[in-house]
N, C-alpha and C positions, 0 to 999 in steps of 0.2 A: 504494500500500500504506500503510495506517495505521502510523504509526511505533511504535505499541504492539503491533503484531502480531509474533509470533515468526517469523522467517525459517526455513524448514525447512532441516535439515542437508543439505550437498551429498551427492550420491550416491544410490544406491537405498536405500529403507528396509530395515531389518532384517527378515528373515523368520524367524519362530519355527520354521516347518517346516524351513528350512535349518539353523538352529541345532541342532535336535533330530537332524537327519540327521548332523551332524558329531559330536555327542556319542555317538550310537548307533554311528557308524563307528569312533570311538576306542575305545569299549568293546569292540567286536568285534575290532579290531586288537590290543588288549592281551591278548586270549585266545590269540593265536598269535605275537605279537611282544613283545620287551622294549621298555621305555621308550626306550632308547637307539636302537632300530631305527626309531622313528617319524620320519617326515618330514612337513613341511607338504604336499609334493606328494602323498605316499601318502595322507594324511588327506583332502585335497581330492578325490582320485580315488575313494576309497572312499565318501565322502559324496555324491558327484555334484555338487560345488560347485567354484567357482573359488577359487584361492589368495587373491584379493583379499577374498572373503567371510570367509575364516578371519581375515585381518588386520584386518578391520573390527571383529571382536569381541574377538580375543585377540592379544596382542603376540608370543606364542611358544607352542611345544608344551607347555611346562610349565603354562601357564595353561589350556589346553584340558583337559589331563589332570586338573588340579586340579578343574575344574568337573565332570568325570566322577566323581572321587572324592567330591566333595561330594554329588552325587546318590546315589552308592552308600552313603555313610555314612548319609544320611537314610533310605534304604531298609533298611539292615542293622542300624542301631544306634538303637533306640528310646530314649526317655526315660521309663522306667517310673515309675509312681506307685502302688506297692502299699500305701502307708501305713506302710512300714517302710524306714528308711534302709539298713539292712543288706541287705534284699532288693533294694532299688532299685540299690545299688551292685554287688551280685553280678550282677544282670541287665545293667546298663549296661557295667561293666568286662568281663564275659564276652562280651557282644556285640561290644564293641570288639576284644577279643583274637581272637575267632573270625573276624571280618572280616579282620583282619591276617594270620591264618594261612591263610585260604582265598583267597589271591590278591592281596589289596590290600597286603600287607606290602612286597613288592618295589617296588611302584609308589610307596608312601609313602616308602621309603628313597631312591628316585630323586628324588622331589620335595624331600625334606629336603636331599639333597645339592645339588640345584640352587639351593636357597635359600642355600646357603653361598657360592655363587660369583656370584649375580646379586642385587644389592641391591634392584633394582626388583621382581623376583619375590618375593624374601624378604618385602618389605612386603605385597604382595598375598596371599601365603600366610598370613602372620600375621593380616591384617585380614580375610580372607575365610574361610579354612578353619580355622585354629587358633582364632581368637576365637569362631567359631560353635559349635565342639565344646566349648570351655571354658565358654561361656555355658550350654549345655545341662546340663553337669555341675554348674556352680555353682547353677543353678536346682534341680536335684535336691538338692544339699546344703542350699540355703536351705529347702526344704520340710522336710528333716530337722531343721534348726535350729528352725524354727517349731513343730515337734512336740515340741521339747525333747530330741531325740536327740543334739544337739551343744551344747556350752557356748554361751551367748549371745555370748561374746567370741571364738568360733572364727574363725580366719583362713581364710575360704573359698577365697580365691585360693591360699593355700599348700596347702590340702587338695586343691584341683584339681591342683596341681603334684605333690603326693604320690601322687595316683592315676595321672596320666599319665606321670610321670617314669620309674618302673620299666618301664612298657610300652615307652616309646620307647627306653630304654637297652638292653633285651633285643632289641628289634626291630633297632636299629642295630648292635649288637655280636654278636648271634646266640650269646651264651654260655648262654642258658637258654630254655626254651620258654614260650610264652604259653598254658599249659594251665589246667585247672580248679583244681588245687591253687595255682597262682600267683595266679589270680583271688581265690580264698578268702583267701590270705595277705595280699594288698593290702587287701581289704575288712576283714579282721580287724584289721589294723594301724590303719586309719583309725578304725574303731568303737572299739577298745579304748584308743587313745592320746588320744582327745579328752575 
């Protein structure tokens, strides 16, 4: 073997088909089970794969569920570009709140709780899920700033926090709904305070 050739990783190669089977199985299991009821054994059985296949890709259940939620978020929450920051925020925040009230909310609460007790998962959750959602929102805010709808010196990171903060707070505490008036209030606050 040429010393410049890369030696293949040990074990069987990853199968995209098996990975999709796992994600589909978890999506289906979450329709009838809670996050806490999921087990690696149950997931492997539902997906028709062995547990070693699961551990080859994911260190734990939380990481599998996070990948399912990333797919769902990409499907449910678009990044609009209507030409108006206010309209874009209404759509983006509205889609986010709808997704959380139509089943994803309980799962996201569980993932956030998991991140409080597992530092490794917390890092993966921030780097993989949270950062990708924030990047999409910041891109939306950047377009608004480029059109002059936000001050040139607007702190877009802080604005993203101001959009997501009330959503997560209500989701975690359950003291208020994530309804249309709430979406309109967040949007109005962002638009009028900048």
